[in-house]
N, C-alpha and C positions, 0 to 999 in steps of 0.2 A: 423524542428528540434523534431516537436511530432506530431506522428500519430498515428491514431487508426483504426484498430489494430498495433499492432508494424512491425513496416519495418523488412524483412529480414535482419539479421546480427546488429539489430540497439542492444543501449545498455540502462539498467535499473537502473537510477538513484534515489536517494530521498534526496529532498532537503529541505524536515521537518525536523525538531529536532525530538530527541528518542521517539518513540511512547509510550504511554505506554497503558497496559492494566487494567482495571476495572470490575466492575459490572455494565449495567445499567439498562434503564429501565423497570418493565415487564419480567422479565429475560433472558433480551439480555446481551451482553458481551459490553462493550464499549472500543474505542480506541483514543486514544486524542496523539494531538502531537501541537508543535507551528510550524507555517508557517508564513514566510514574516513578525513575530513582533502579527499575528491573531493566536487565541485559533482555532484550527480543531476538527474534532470528526466524528466519524461515530460506529452506533449502529450494530451488528449482531448477530448469533444468538450465543452461547459460543465457538461449534465447530470450525464454520468458522471461527469467531473473532481468535480467540487462532491459528488457522495456517495465518491468515491475519498478526495477529501482530510479529508469527515468521515468514515472510519473509521479513516484513518489516526490521526488528529489524536487522536482516543477510547485508538487501540493504542499510542500516541507516551506520553498520559498515565496509562497502568497498567501499569508494568513488571513488574508480576504474568503478565502477559499476558491473552488472552482464548480461549476455545474455540475454536479452527482451523476445525472443520468450520461451525459459526453462524457466522463471523468471515468467510467465505468466502463463502457463501451470501447471506451481506445483502449484497454488494457487488454483486450482479446479474448476470446473462450480458453484460450490455455488458463489463465489466471482467475478464472472460478473458483476453483480450489482456495487459494491461499485469501481470499475477500472474510472468510469468518475468522479467518486467525487476526489476519488484520485490524478487525473490527472491534477486536477484542485489546487492540495493543497499539492504538493510534488513532486508527480512522477511525473517522466522524463522520455523520451524513446529518444536517440538521436543514 
């Protein structure tokens, strides 16, 4: 059900809570959410975090999911390092 990279034709789903964007440490931005009752977060450069937050918020608002390949490609290359963390904390491809 969950493969890396997303299989052709797969859909992306967000099973975590609504992501929140805030200031992180040292000029970074922080995205935080709840997944399976546990607090999760990641820090990224502000521009990358804003783009990633918007993509996660869109995914969270769509219980039917979005096409996985297109969703991932829309994140940009700078988001790639965060996908492994997200996949273990709310991001699912099926």
